[in-house]
Every structure is written in C-alpha cells, then in structure tokens.
PADREN-318971 format. One record per residue (C-alpha): x, y, z. Coordinates in steps of 0.25 Angstrom, whole numbers, padded with zeros to 4 digits, always signed. Last residue first. Layout:
N
XYZ
...
END
This chain:
388
-0073-0004+0088
-0075-0014+0099
-0074-0014+0114
-0087-0008+0117
-0096-0016+0108
-0108-0008+0104
-0121-0010+0110
-0131-0008+0099
-0140+0005+0097
-0128+0012+0090
-0127+0000+0081
-0141+0001+0077
-0142+0016+0074
-0128+0017+0068
-0132+0005+0059
-0145+0011+0054
-0138+0025+0051
-0127+0017+0043
-0137+0009+0036
-0145+0021+0031
-0132+0027+0026
-0129+0014+0018
-0119+0005+0023
-0109-0002+0013
-0098+0007+0016
-0096+0002+0030
-0096+0014+0039
-0082+0018+0044
-0073+0016+0055
-0059+0021+0059
-0045+0016+0062
-0032+0024+0061
-0020+0015+0062
-0008+0014+0071
+0002+0003+0072
+0013+0003+0083
+0027-0003+0081
+0034-0016+0083
+0027-0022+0072
+0017-0034+0069
+0005-0025+0071
-0007-0034+0069
-0021-0033+0063
-0034-0041+0063
-0047-0042+0055
-0059-0051+0054
-0070-0043+0046
-0078-0034+0055
-0067-0024+0054
-0071-0021+0039
-0059-0014+0033
-0055+0000+0028
-0040+0003+0024
-0030+0014+0025
-0016+0015+0021
-0009+0027+0028
+0001+0017+0035
+0001+0003+0029
-0006-0008+0037
-0003-0022+0031
-0015-0029+0026
-0021-0043+0028
-0034-0047+0021
-0041-0060+0024
-0051-0054+0034
-0045-0040+0038
-0030-0041+0042
-0021-0029+0046
-0006-0029+0047
+0005-0021+0053
+0019-0024+0049
+0025-0014+0047
+0023-0002+0055
+0010+0005+0053
+0007+0019+0059
-0005+0026+0052
-0014+0015+0046
-0028+0020+0042
-0038+0009+0045
-0053+0011+0042
-0064+0002+0048
-0077-0002+0041
-0090-0001+0047
-0104-0008+0047
-0096-0021+0050
-0097-0018+0065
-0089-0025+0077
-0075-0028+0072
-0069-0041+0069
-0056-0048+0075
-0043-0054+0071
-0032-0050+0082
-0026-0037+0083
-0011-0040+0084
-0001-0032+0091
+0014-0032+0088
+0016-0018+0090
+0004-0010+0095
-0008-0006+0087
-0013+0008+0088
-0027+0011+0081
-0030+0026+0079
-0045+0027+0080
-0058+0030+0073
-0072+0025+0077
-0086+0029+0073
-0093+0021+0078
-0098+0012+0089
-0104+0018+0102
-0113+0028+0094
-0112+0024+0079
-0107+0034+0069
-0101+0026+0058
-0089+0032+0050
-0090+0038+0036
-0077+0046+0037
-0077+0061+0036
-0075+0064+0051
-0064+0053+0051
-0055+0063+0042
-0057+0074+0051
-0054+0065+0063
-0041+0061+0057
-0037+0075+0054
-0040+0080+0068
-0033+0069+0076
-0028+0075+0089
-0042+0079+0093
-0047+0065+0090
-0040+0059+0101
-0045+0067+0113
-0059+0068+0106
-0062+0053+0104
-0073+0055+0094
-0085+0047+0098
-0091+0037+0087
-0087+0024+0094
-0072+0030+0095
-0067+0041+0086
-0053+0045+0088
-0049+0033+0096
-0034+0031+0098
-0033+0016+0098
-0025+0005+0105
-0020-0009+0101
-0009-0014+0110
-0016-0006+0121
-0024-0018+0124
-0038-0016+0130
-0043-0028+0122
-0031-0033+0113
-0029-0047+0118
-0044-0050+0120
-0049-0044+0107
-0055-0054+0098
-0062-0062+0109
-0064-0051+0119
-0078-0052+0123
-0083-0041+0132
-0082-0041+0147
-0068-0035+0148
-0073-0023+0140
-0067-0022+0126
-0058-0011+0123
-0050-0014+0110
-0042-0002+0104
-0035+0001+0117
-0035+0016+0120
-0027+0028+0116
-0034+0041+0121
-0026+0053+0117
-0025+0065+0128
-0010+0064+0129
-0008+0065+0113
+0002+0055+0108
-0008+0046+0100
-0016+0058+0096
-0004+0065+0089
+0001+0052+0083
-0013+0049+0078
-0014+0063+0072
-0001+0061+0065
-0006+0048+0059
-0019+0055+0054
-0010+0065+0047
-0002+0055+0041
-0014+0046+0037
-0022+0058+0030
-0019+0053+0016
-0023+0039+0020
-0037+0045+0025
-0038+0052+0012
-0036+0040+0004
-0046+0032+0012
-0056+0042+0008
-0059+0035-0005
-0066+0023+0003
-0071+0013-0007
-0058+0012-0014
-0052+0007-0001
-0058-0007-0003
-0063-0012+0011
-0054-0021+0018
-0061-0034+0024
-0073-0032+0016
-0087-0036+0019
-0098-0028+0012
-0110-0025+0022
-0123-0033+0021
-0126-0035+0036
-0121-0026+0047
-0113-0033+0058
-0112-0025+0071
-0106-0033+0083
-0094-0042+0080
-0094-0039+0065
-0090-0051+0057
-0088-0046+0043
-0083-0057+0034
-0070-0064+0029
-0069-0072+0017
-0057-0080+0016
-0042-0078+0011
-0031-0088+0006
-0043-0097+0003
-0040-0098-0012
-0054-0093-0015
-0053-0082-0004
-0039-0078-0010
-0045-0077-0024
-0058-0069-0019
-0048-0060-0012
-0042-0057-0026
-0055-0054-0031
-0058-0044-0020
-0045-0037-0022
-0047-0036-0037
-0061-0030-0034
-0054-0019-0025
-0044-0016-0036
-0055-0015-0047
-0057-0027-0056
-0059-0027-0071
-0061-0042-0073
-0053-0047-0084
-0056-0062-0081
-0041-0065-0083
-0037-0057-0071
-0047-0064-0062
-0043-0078-0067
-0028-0074-0065
-0032-0070-0050
-0039-0083-0048
-0027-0091-0054
-0017-0084-0045
-0026-0086-0033
-0027-0101-0036
-0012-0102-0037
-0010-0094-0024
-0020-0103-0017
-0013-0116-0022
+0001-0112-0018
-0004-0108-0004
-0011-0122-0003
+0001-0129-0008
+0010-0122+0002
+0000-0124+0013
+0000-0139+0010
+0015-0140+0009
+0016-0134+0023
+0005-0143+0028
+0013-0155+0023
+0026-0150+0029
+0019-0148+0043
+0011-0161+0043
+0022-0171+0047
+0024-0162+0059
+0010-0166+0064
+0002-0153+0067
-0003-0152+0081
-0014-0150+0078
-0018-0156+0065
-0023-0146+0055
-0037-0140+0054
-0042-0139+0039
-0039-0128+0029
-0026-0133+0026
-0032-0146+0020
-0041-0138+0011
-0030-0129+0006
-0022-0141+0003
-0033-0147-0006
-0034-0133-0013
-0019-0135-0016
-0020-0149-0021
-0032-0147-0030
-0023-0146-0043
-0019-0160-0041
-0004-0163-0042
-0005-0177-0037
+0004-0174-0025
-0004-0161-0023
-0017-0169-0022
-0011-0179-0013
-0006-0168-0004
-0020-0161-0004
-0026-0175+0000
-0017-0176+0012
-0019-0162+0017
-0034-0165+0017
-0032-0178+0024
-0024-0172+0035
-0033-0160+0037
-0046-0168+0038
-0057-0159+0033
-0065-0169+0025
-0065-0181+0035
-0072-0193+0029
-0072-0188+0014
-0058-0183+0017
-0053-0198+0020
-0060-0202+0007
-0053-0191+0000
-0040-0196+0006
-0043-0210+0000
-0046-0204-0014
-0033-0196-0014
-0025-0209-0011
-0032-0216-0022
-0028-0205-0032
-0014-0205-0027
-0011-0220-0027
+0004-0219-0026
+0005-0230-0014
+0008-0219-0004
-0004-0212-0008
-0013-0224-0007
-0007-0226+0007
-0010-0212+0011
-0024-0212+0006
-0027-0225+0013
-0022-0219+0026
-0031-0206+0024
-0043-0215+0021
-0041-0222+0034
-0039-0209+0042
-0052-0204+0035
-0060-0216+0041
-0073-0220+0036
-0068-0234+0031
-0073-0238+0017
-0072-0253+0018
-0064-0254+0006
-0054-0244+0012
-0049-0255+0021
-0044-0263+0009
-0037-0251+0004
-0031-0249+0017
-0024-0262+0018
-0019-0261+0004
-0014-0247+0007
-0006-0252+0019
+0000-0263+0011
+0005-0254+0000
+0010-0244+0010
+0020-0254+0016
+0029-0244+0023
+0028-0251+0037
+0020-0240+0042
+0011-0242+0030
+0009-0256+0033
+0006-0253+0048
-0004-0243+0044
-0011-0253+0035
-0012-0263+0046
-0018-0252+0055
-0028-0249+0044
-0031-0264+0043
-0033-0265+0058
-0042-0253+0059
-0051-0260+0048
-0052-0272+0056
-0055-0264+0069
-0066-0257+0062
-0071-0245+0071
-0085-0241+0068
-0086-0227+0062
-0094-0217+0070
END
C-alpha cells in the first residue's frame, strides 16, 4: 500500500486549481516537479499526460500515459486516452489500441462526455479491422494458394479471428464429451453428399409435417422437458413452454408410432441415415416448431459424438441461427449440419411460425469400433431426461 504524502497531494491540488483557471503551463510545471519523485499513482500520470498534451508535447504525453498503464494495464480510460493520442499522431497502431481499450469494462454508468469518444473509438476499431482483413485476404490471394471452397471459408475465419471480429468456440458438451473429435460450428456440406437428396425431399417432408401436425392422434410436446428438480440455467424460460414445441418421429431411439405413421417418406429417408442407436439417448428426429417472436437462448448440447441436421420447412423472414461466431438465416429446403455442443442460439423475429426437421447423426470422425464403445458406455450412464 502506498503511504499518503500530504505535501504531494497539496501540489497536485495546486496543479488542478491552475488547470481549472486555464493555466495549463503552471499546472504542467507543478506536475513535472512531482513526477521527479516517481509517484505510484495512475491518476497522477494521467493528469501529467493531459497537461503535456495540452501543451503540445505529444511524445511526452504518450510517455506519461504509458506510465499510468504500467501501473494499471487494463484501465479503460487510460487505454482510450492512449489510443486517441496515437490517432492524433497518425500512428498506424491507433486502431489496434482502440480495440484494446474497447475490450475492457467501461464505467457504469457511462459519463455523457464519454459517449462521443467511445463512438469514435468503435468507428476507428471497425475501420482498422476491415483494413486488416482486406490486407490478409490480398496476401492470401497473392500467395497463389489453390484453396477449395471449404478451405477458403476457414482461411477467411482465420482473418476474422486475427482481427477479433470472431473468436474460437469449442465443444462444451454438458454430459458426454468424447476426446479428439474435430470441432466445427457448421460442418462442410461437401462431406455429406446425401444433403442434396434431403433438400430435394423437402416439399414431400413438409407435406407430411402438415399432415402429422393436423392429425388428431399426433403428439405435439414442449421441446424442453426438464423435471422441476433439475438445473434449468439455460432453459428456465422455455422449460415446458409451448412457444417451442416438437413433433417427435424418433425419440431416444424409439419410433413414435402415432407420428411416424403420417410421415412415410421422411421415415424412409431417416432409415438410411447414420444415426446413433443408444438406449435412452438416440436416435432422435423431430419437427421443431418455434412460435413467433421466440428466442432460444445461447446453450450447448449434451454429447459431441453426434452432429445435428436442420432442414428448414417453413421459414418466414427473418429467422436466424447462430453457432459459435457464425450466424445464418434459415432458408426453406437448405439444410446444414452443426455441432450442438458449441454454443448456439436461434430466434424467430417474425409474426409467423417457424418449422424445421431436426435429426442426429454420428460424428464423422468416429470409427466403427468407437461407435460400438460409445453406445455401450452411454447406454450404461444415466442420460439427462430433459435434454436431447
């Protein structure tokens, strides 16, 4: 703990009074004398940086703010001040400096005087990110690398990760985390040639969905069905809520006969899919119905040894889906596969119902022997009742 120095405090107060009176030169002279005693106070060095800047001493002002940051490296105000100094000096690191400042917690409540400064910081940071991404893309093109479409998407993501517009997301399975599997938010469709057949079947599958949804013997249930005694952190608002419902065709490995009977083409297609067969766990296939203006909050799934497939059937504009850092708008009959153990969320922002077909598949990295072993291990475990 720094020992209070009454004499130093008096000189700083005198400097503040001089500055308030409009005499920046006198304030700087007083503070320069205090600086010789090397005070361990970020606030002091910020004051000195301010008066040096007011006196046109840009380099010395930067030295003073660096001293403040040496004592408190994550101070938002001093980081913002440093970035502004670099921008005024035309320094190429100004954009990156604004990014470092914006990454820190801000004063709460935010002083009105900072609103414009933060808006300026955000604009400079965005301009820096865009410029850097352009340079990275140009460098990749100049390299002559013969990239596939999937490789181009990955190298583009490298660029947005470098500029911090995106970050790396990882699998966070809540119950069953199998090691060593490839992590991908959306898996490249090139690896799943049957997606084209599924999309061709979309009109027929939608017709069957209409039939089962209107059948008197169909079972439409809440998508989330946790018991009251189970933890609900990510599902509190949607647990047993009919704003998000499901018509199950296959639930935890069991065919729901009343529903499946109305969907012969859908069931015939699913019969050829490489789905896990785990008692009390998988396979699963359902029509998922999301009510207007309903938000599925960020969450992660239970098991990374599977992927989920979405086939949008009824999609009014705008319904979006985010996995990790990538957000996509649903489009009817355009399917995708994703890892649901990576944080994801969805929202129906429209006044109409959104309906998709969802089913699970083995993760493609697993060998036949691993699948057998996983089936045995997970079947022997107690599976969470409320999750799919």
